[in-house]
ChimeraX commands (.cxc) that place a marker at each C-alpha (Angstrom):
marker #1 position -25.96,-15.56,34.91 radius 0.5
marker #1 position -25.27,-18.75,36.75 radius 0.5
marker #1 position -22.41,-18.66,39.21 radius 0.5
marker #1 position -20.44,-21.76,40.02 radius 0.5
marker #1 position -18.54,-22.24,43.25 radius 0.5
marker #1 position -15.88,-24.95,42.81 radius 0.5
marker #1 position -15.24,-27.50,45.54 radius 0.5
marker #1 position -13.79,-31.03,45.59 radius 0.5
marker #1 position -17.06,-32.58,44.37 radius 0.5
marker #1 position -17.54,-30.37,41.32 radius 0.5
marker #1 position -19.40,-27.17,40.62 radius 0.5
marker #1 position -22.28,-26.07,42.84 radius 0.5
marker #1 position -24.90,-23.65,41.45 radius 0.5
marker #1 position -25.30,-20.71,43.74 radius 0.5
marker #1 position -28.68,-20.31,45.58 radius 0.5
marker #1 position -30.66,-17.06,45.53 radius 0.5
marker #1 position -29.61,-16.51,49.17 radius 0.5
marker #1 position -25.91,-16.67,48.17 radius 0.5
marker #1 position -26.50,-14.33,45.10 radius 0.5
marker #1 position -28.28,-11.85,47.39 radius 0.5
marker #1 position -25.56,-12.13,50.01 radius 0.5
marker #1 position -22.96,-11.28,47.49 radius 0.5
marker #1 position -25.24,-8.44,46.32 radius 0.5
marker #1 position -25.12,-7.06,49.85 radius 0.5
marker #1 position -21.32,-7.36,49.85 radius 0.5
marker #1 position -21.25,-5.17,46.57 radius 0.5
marker #1 position -23.73,-2.80,48.23 radius 0.5
marker #1 position -21.64,-2.37,51.35 radius 0.5
marker #1 position -18.62,-1.68,49.22 radius 0.5
marker #1 position -20.74,1.06,47.46 radius 0.5
marker #1 position -20.38,-0.84,44.20 radius 0.5
marker #1 position -24.11,-0.32,43.27 radius 0.5
marker #1 position -23.97,-1.22,39.69 radius 0.5
marker #1 position -22.57,-4.76,40.47 radius 0.5
marker #1 position -24.97,-5.04,43.50 radius 0.5
marker #1 position -27.85,-4.37,41.09 radius 0.5
marker #1 position -26.74,-7.23,38.81 radius 0.5
marker #1 position -26.31,-9.70,41.66 radius 0.5
marker #1 position -29.75,-8.88,43.11 radius 0.5
marker #1 position -31.31,-9.14,39.71 radius 0.5
marker #1 position -29.80,-12.65,39.25 radius 0.5
marker #1 position -31.15,-13.64,42.78 radius 0.5
marker #1 position -34.64,-12.32,41.80 radius 0.5
marker #1 position -34.47,-14.35,38.53 radius 0.5
marker #1 position -33.50,-17.50,40.41 radius 0.5
marker #1 position -36.26,-17.18,43.05 radius 0.5
marker #1 position -39.08,-14.51,42.76 radius 0.5
marker #1 position -40.20,-15.20,46.22 radius 0.5
marker #1 position -36.97,-14.43,48.15 radius 0.5
marker #1 position -37.56,-11.13,49.93 radius 0.5
marker #1 position -34.00,-10.16,50.58 radius 0.5
marker #1 position -33.35,-9.99,46.87 radius 0.5
marker #1 position -36.07,-7.39,46.45 radius 0.5
marker #1 position -34.86,-5.62,49.63 radius 0.5
marker #1 position -31.39,-5.26,48.13 radius 0.5
marker #1 position -32.64,-4.25,44.72 radius 0.5
marker #1 position -34.79,-1.54,46.35 radius 0.5
marker #1 position -31.96,-0.06,48.30 radius 0.5
marker #1 position -29.56,-0.30,45.49 radius 0.5
marker #1 position -31.84,1.42,43.04 radius 0.5
marker #1 position -32.33,4.24,45.61 radius 0.5
marker #1 position -28.51,4.71,45.64 radius 0.5
marker #1 position -28.45,4.71,41.85 radius 0.5
marker #1 position -30.95,7.65,42.03 radius 0.5
marker #1 position -33.68,5.53,40.48 radius 0.5
marker #1 position -36.30,6.10,43.21 radius 0.5
marker #1 position -39.20,4.94,41.00 radius 0.5
marker #1 position -37.50,1.60,40.50 radius 0.5
marker #1 position -36.74,1.43,44.17 radius 0.5
marker #1 position -40.50,1.79,44.82 radius 0.5
marker #1 position -41.27,-0.90,42.23 radius 0.5
marker #1 position -39.14,-3.54,43.82 radius 0.5
marker #1 position -40.28,-2.90,47.38 radius 0.5
marker #1 position -43.90,-2.67,46.43 radius 0.5
marker #1 position -43.67,-5.71,44.17 radius 0.5
marker #1 position -42.56,-8.00,47.03 radius 0.5
marker #1 position -44.88,-6.36,49.65 radius 0.5
marker #1 position -47.76,-7.35,47.30 radius 0.5
marker #1 position -46.57,-10.93,47.63 radius 0.5
marker #1 position -45.71,-11.22,51.41 radius 0.5
marker #1 position -45.52,-9.03,54.46 radius 0.5
marker #1 position -44.71,-11.56,57.04 radius 0.5
marker #1 position -40.86,-11.58,56.94 radius 0.5
marker #1 position -38.43,-10.35,59.61 radius 0.5
marker #1 position -36.75,-7.40,57.96 radius 0.5
marker #1 position -39.98,-5.63,56.82 radius 0.5
marker #1 position -38.79,-2.40,58.39 radius 0.5
marker #1 position -36.09,-2.23,55.77 radius 0.5
marker #1 position -38.88,-2.22,53.11 radius 0.5
marker #1 position -41.03,0.53,54.84 radius 0.5
marker #1 position -37.84,2.62,55.43 radius 0.5
marker #1 position -36.70,2.21,51.93 radius 0.5
marker #1 position -40.27,3.06,50.53 radius 0.5
marker #1 position -40.28,6.21,52.78 radius 0.5
marker #1 position -37.02,7.44,51.37 radius 0.5
marker #1 position -37.93,6.60,47.70 radius 0.5
marker #1 position -41.41,8.15,47.80 radius 0.5
marker #1 position -40.00,11.27,49.46 radius 0.5
marker #1 position -37.33,11.50,46.75 radius 0.5
marker #1 position -39.98,11.51,43.95 radius 0.5
marker #1 position -42.20,13.90,45.78 radius 0.5
marker #1 position -45.00,11.50,46.68 radius 0.5
marker #1 position -45.43,12.91,50.15 radius 0.5
marker #1 position -48.71,11.05,51.04 radius 0.5
marker #1 position -47.00,7.65,50.20 radius 0.5
marker #1 position -43.82,8.69,52.07 radius 0.5
marker #1 position -45.99,9.56,55.04 radius 0.5
marker #1 position -47.91,6.31,54.92 radius 0.5
marker #1 position -44.83,4.28,54.79 radius 0.5
marker #1 position -43.22,6.09,57.64 radius 0.5
marker #1 position -46.29,5.56,59.69 radius 0.5
marker #1 position -46.30,1.85,58.77 radius 0.5
marker #1 position -42.63,1.72,59.81 radius 0.5
marker #1 position -43.30,3.18,63.19 radius 0.5
marker #1 position -46.34,1.01,63.67 radius 0.5
marker #1 position -44.26,-2.06,63.17 radius 0.5
marker #1 position -41.00,-0.96,64.94 radius 0.5
marker #1 position -40.89,-2.38,68.51 radius 0.5
marker #1 position -38.06,-0.66,70.30 radius 0.5
marker #1 position -38.84,-2.52,73.64 radius 0.5
marker #1 position -38.39,-5.95,72.07 radius 0.5
marker #1 position -35.97,-5.28,69.30 radius 0.5
marker #1 position -34.39,-1.92,69.89 radius 0.5
marker #1 position -34.59,0.95,67.54 radius 0.5
marker #1 position -34.12,0.08,63.88 radius 0.5
marker #1 position -30.96,0.58,62.03 radius 0.5
marker #1 position -30.21,-0.62,58.57 radius 0.5
marker #1 position -27.93,-3.56,58.90 radius 0.5
marker #1 position -26.11,-2.86,55.67 radius 0.5
marker #1 position -25.34,0.80,56.53 radius 0.5
marker #1 position -25.51,1.52,60.33 radius 0.5
marker #1 position -25.56,5.31,59.58 radius 0.5
marker #1 position -29.17,4.90,58.34 radius 0.5
marker #1 position -31.59,4.42,61.18 radius 0.5
marker #1 position -35.05,5.21,62.62 radius 0.5
marker #1 position -34.06,8.87,62.98 radius 0.5
marker #1 position -33.77,9.15,59.24 radius 0.5
marker #1 position -37.31,7.75,58.84 radius 0.5
marker #1 position -38.57,10.21,61.50 radius 0.5
marker #1 position -36.94,12.97,59.49 radius 0.5
marker #1 position -38.60,11.90,56.31 radius 0.5
marker #1 position -41.90,11.80,58.21 radius 0.5
marker #1 position -41.28,15.32,59.49 radius 0.5
marker #1 position -40.44,16.49,55.81 radius 0.5
marker #1 position -43.63,14.82,54.52 radius 0.5
marker #1 position -45.75,16.50,57.21 radius 0.5
marker #1 position -44.18,19.90,56.24 radius 0.5
marker #1 position -44.66,19.44,52.51 radius 0.5
marker #1 position -48.34,18.41,53.22 radius 0.5
marker #1 position -48.99,21.46,55.40 radius 0.5
marker #1 position -49.20,19.63,58.70 radius 0.5
marker #1 position -46.87,21.96,60.46 radius 0.5
marker #1 position -47.92,21.14,63.99 radius 0.5
marker #1 position -47.02,17.45,63.43 radius 0.5
marker #1 position -43.81,18.56,61.70 radius 0.5
marker #1 position -42.86,20.70,64.65 radius 0.5
marker #1 position -43.58,17.91,67.11 radius 0.5
marker #1 position -41.47,15.48,65.09 radius 0.5
marker #1 position -38.60,18.05,64.90 radius 0.5
marker #1 position -38.64,18.28,68.75 radius 0.5
marker #1 position -38.66,14.42,69.08 radius 0.5
marker #1 position -35.67,14.14,66.79 radius 0.5
marker #1 position -33.76,16.77,68.73 radius 0.5
marker #1 position -34.65,14.90,71.91 radius 0.5
marker #1 position -33.61,11.57,70.47 radius 0.5
marker #1 position -30.20,12.83,69.31 radius 0.5
marker #1 position -29.60,14.33,72.75 radius 0.5
marker #1 position -30.03,17.96,71.94 radius 0.5
marker #1 position -31.57,20.50,74.30 radius 0.5
marker #1 position -33.03,22.54,71.22 radius 0.5
marker #1 position -36.77,23.06,71.54 radius 0.5
marker #1 position -38.72,24.45,68.58 radius 0.5
marker #1 position -41.74,26.54,69.24 radius 0.5
marker #1 position -42.42,28.38,65.99 radius 0.5
marker #1 position -45.61,30.20,65.06 radius 0.5
marker #1 position -46.06,28.09,61.95 radius 0.5
marker #1 position -49.19,29.97,60.91 radius 0.5
marker #1 position -46.73,32.52,59.58 radius 0.5
marker #1 position -44.40,32.49,56.64 radius 0.5
marker #1 position -41.57,33.20,59.04 radius 0.5
marker #1 position -42.41,30.41,61.32 radius 0.5
marker #1 position -42.74,27.95,58.40 radius 0.5
marker #1 position -39.34,29.12,57.17 radius 0.5
marker #1 position -37.85,28.49,60.55 radius 0.5
marker #1 position -39.23,24.86,60.49 radius 0.5
marker #1 position -37.67,24.40,57.06 radius 0.5
marker #1 position -34.26,25.62,58.53 radius 0.5
marker #1 position -34.60,23.08,61.36 radius 0.5
marker #1 position -35.43,20.24,58.90 radius 0.5
marker #1 position -32.31,21.19,56.86 radius 0.5
marker #1 position -30.11,21.39,60.07 radius 0.5
marker #1 position -31.32,18.03,61.23 radius 0.5
marker #1 position -30.66,16.42,57.79 radius 0.5
marker #1 position -27.23,17.70,57.82 radius 0.5
marker #1 position -26.60,16.45,61.47 radius 0.5
marker #1 position -28.01,12.98,60.68 radius 0.5
marker #1 position -26.04,12.66,57.41 radius 0.5
marker #1 position -22.76,13.62,59.20 radius 0.5
marker #1 position -23.23,11.61,62.32 radius 0.5
marker link #1:1,2 radius 0.2
marker link #1:2,3 radius 0.2
marker link #1:3,4 radius 0.2
marker link #1:4,5 radius 0.2
marker link #1:5,6 radius 0.2
marker link #1:6,7 radius 0.2
marker link #1:7,8 radius 0.2
marker link #1:8,9 radius 0.2
marker link #1:9,10 radius 0.2
marker link #1:10,11 radius 0.2
marker link #1:11,12 radius 0.2
marker link #1:12,13 radius 0.2
marker link #1:13,14 radius 0.2
marker link #1:14,15 radius 0.2
marker link #1:15,16 radius 0.2
marker link #1:16,17 radius 0.2
marker link #1:17,18 radius 0.2
marker link #1:18,19 radius 0.2
marker link #1:19,20 radius 0.2
marker link #1:20,21 radius 0.2
marker link #1:21,22 radius 0.2
marker link #1:22,23 radius 0.2
marker link #1:23,24 radius 0.2
marker link #1:24,25 radius 0.2
marker link #1:25,26 radius 0.2
marker link #1:26,27 radius 0.2
marker link #1:27,28 radius 0.2
marker link #1:28,29 radius 0.2
marker link #1:29,30 radius 0.2
marker link #1:30,31 radius 0.2
marker link #1:31,32 radius 0.2
marker link #1:32,33 radius 0.2
marker link #1:33,34 radius 0.2
marker link #1:34,35 radius 0.2
marker link #1:35,36 radius 0.2
marker link #1:36,37 radius 0.2
marker link #1:37,38 radius 0.2
marker link #1:38,39 radius 0.2
marker link #1:39,40 radius 0.2
marker link #1:40,41 radius 0.2
marker link #1:41,42 radius 0.2
marker link #1:42,43 radius 0.2
marker link #1:43,44 radius 0.2
marker link #1:44,45 radius 0.2
marker link #1:45,46 radius 0.2
marker link #1:46,47 radius 0.2
marker link #1:47,48 radius 0.2
marker link #1:48,49 radius 0.2
marker link #1:49,50 radius 0.2
marker link #1:50,51 radius 0.2
marker link #1:51,52 radius 0.2
marker link #1:52,53 radius 0.2
marker link #1:53,54 radius 0.2
marker link #1:54,55 radius 0.2
marker link #1:55,56 radius 0.2
marker link #1:56,57 radius 0.2
marker link #1:57,58 radius 0.2
marker link #1:58,59 radius 0.2
marker link #1:59,60 radius 0.2
marker link #1:60,61 radius 0.2
marker link #1:61,62 radius 0.2
marker link #1:62,63 radius 0.2
marker link #1:63,64 radius 0.2
marker link #1:64,65 radius 0.2
marker link #1:65,66 radius 0.2
marker link #1:66,67 radius 0.2
marker link #1:67,68 radius 0.2
marker link #1:68,69 radius 0.2
marker link #1:69,70 radius 0.2
marker link #1:70,71 radius 0.2
marker link #1:71,72 radius 0.2
marker link #1:72,73 radius 0.2
marker link #1:73,74 radius 0.2
marker link #1:74,75 radius 0.2
marker link #1:75,76 radius 0.2
marker link #1:76,77 radius 0.2
marker link #1:77,78 radius 0.2
marker link #1:78,79 radius 0.2
marker link #1:79,80 radius 0.2
marker link #1:80,81 radius 0.2
marker link #1:81,82 radius 0.2
marker link #1:82,83 radius 0.2
marker link #1:83,84 radius 0.2
marker link #1:84,85 radius 0.2
marker link #1:85,86 radius 0.2
marker link #1:86,87 radius 0.2
marker link #1:87,88 radius 0.2
marker link #1:88,89 radius 0.2
marker link #1:89,90 radius 0.2
marker link #1:90,91 radius 0.2
marker link #1:91,92 radius 0.2
marker link #1:92,93 radius 0.2
marker link #1:93,94 radius 0.2
marker link #1:94,95 radius 0.2
marker link #1:95,96 radius 0.2
marker link #1:96,97 radius 0.2
marker link #1:97,98 radius 0.2
marker link #1:98,99 radius 0.2
marker link #1:99,100 radius 0.2
marker link #1:100,101 radius 0.2
marker link #1:101,102 radius 0.2
marker link #1:102,103 radius 0.2
marker link #1:103,104 radius 0.2
marker link #1:104,105 radius 0.2
marker link #1:105,106 radius 0.2
marker link #1:106,107 radius 0.2
marker link #1:107,108 radius 0.2
marker link #1:108,109 radius 0.2
marker link #1:109,110 radius 0.2
marker link #1:110,111 radius 0.2
marker link #1:111,112 radius 0.2
marker link #1:112,113 radius 0.2
marker link #1:113,114 radius 0.2
marker link #1:114,115 radius 0.2
marker link #1:115,116 radius 0.2
marker link #1:116,117 radius 0.2
marker link #1:117,118 radius 0.2
marker link #1:118,119 radius 0.2
marker link #1:119,120 radius 0.2
marker link #1:120,121 radius 0.2
marker link #1:121,122 radius 0.2
marker link #1:122,123 radius 0.2
marker link #1:123,124 radius 0.2
marker link #1:124,125 radius 0.2
marker link #1:125,126 radius 0.2
marker link #1:126,127 radius 0.2
marker link #1:127,128 radius 0.2
marker link #1:128,129 radius 0.2
marker link #1:129,130 radius 0.2
marker link #1:130,131 radius 0.2
marker link #1:131,132 radius 0.2
marker link #1:132,133 radius 0.2
marker link #1:133,134 radius 0.2
marker link #1:134,135 radius 0.2
marker link #1:135,136 radius 0.2
marker link #1:136,137 radius 0.2
marker link #1:137,138 radius 0.2
marker link #1:138,139 radius 0.2
marker link #1:139,140 radius 0.2
marker link #1:140,141 radius 0.2
marker link #1:141,142 radius 0.2
marker link #1:142,143 radius 0.2
marker link #1:143,144 radius 0.2
marker link #1:144,145 radius 0.2
marker link #1:145,146 radius 0.2
marker link #1:146,147 radius 0.2
marker link #1:147,148 radius 0.2
marker link #1:148,149 radius 0.2
marker link #1:149,150 radius 0.2
marker link #1:150,151 radius 0.2
marker link #1:151,152 radius 0.2
marker link #1:152,153 radius 0.2
marker link #1:153,154 radius 0.2
marker link #1:154,155 radius 0.2
marker link #1:155,156 radius 0.2
marker link #1:156,157 radius 0.2
marker link #1:157,158 radius 0.2
marker link #1:158,159 radius 0.2
marker link #1:159,160 radius 0.2
marker link #1:160,161 radius 0.2
marker link #1:161,162 radius 0.2
marker link #1:162,163 radius 0.2
marker link #1:163,164 radius 0.2
marker link #1:164,165 radius 0.2
marker link #1:165,166 radius 0.2
marker link #1:166,167 radius 0.2
marker link #1:167,168 radius 0.2
marker link #1:168,169 radius 0.2
marker link #1:169,170 radius 0.2
marker link #1:170,171 radius 0.2
marker link #1:171,172 radius 0.2
marker link #1:172,173 radius 0.2
marker link #1:173,174 radius 0.2
marker link #1:174,175 radius 0.2
marker link #1:175,176 radius 0.2
marker link #1:176,177 radius 0.2
marker link #1:177,178 radius 0.2
marker link #1:178,179 radius 0.2
marker link #1:179,180 radius 0.2
marker link #1:180,181 radius 0.2
marker link #1:181,182 radius 0.2
marker link #1:182,183 radius 0.2
marker link #1:183,184 radius 0.2
marker link #1:184,185 radius 0.2
marker link #1:185,186 radius 0.2
marker link #1:186,187 radius 0.2
marker link #1:187,188 radius 0.2
marker link #1:188,189 radius 0.2
marker link #1:189,190 radius 0.2
marker link #1:190,191 radius 0.2
marker link #1:191,192 radius 0.2
marker link #1:192,193 radius 0.2
marker link #1:193,194 radius 0.2
marker link #1:194,195 radius 0.2
marker link #1:195,196 radius 0.2
marker link #1:196,197 radius 0.2
marker link #1:197,198 radius 0.2
marker link #1:198,199 radius 0.2
view
């Protein structure tokens, strides 16, 4: 669909950036079906504009279509990886892969995310279109992936790091070689997930 913006000189055809910007307005209003349509129009207009794919990836995730979310993020990353908000892509891929149970891929994208994040220069990442989503959520997805893959030592270290980063004095020292210890780790993961979702 072509969108026209009237002004005194006649109609102006919207750019892909304007289409994507309006998609983000719809996203932030939690109107994900309309956001999907606007991002799709932006992608049709310019297949090389990264923010359209970013928006489509996040929107499809909210529509519980994680496989489509992966498709849009990966499709653009196959074209270009040199844009400024690449952490949005790696975070989105981490969430999407975790949602579809692809724990190796979730773990890989979490590690790519943390390899690219530079908190000294840029501060810790937070998603600009939903400030409640930040690097702690990616850290939690990494901890969950480590747990699901059987890397319980890594999982426990990440749980402790998250507790530290949220200002909690909780320290986890479970014997994860036992079923009881692994169950306790799972409880901590669920507790952190609740805390992060409700913070």
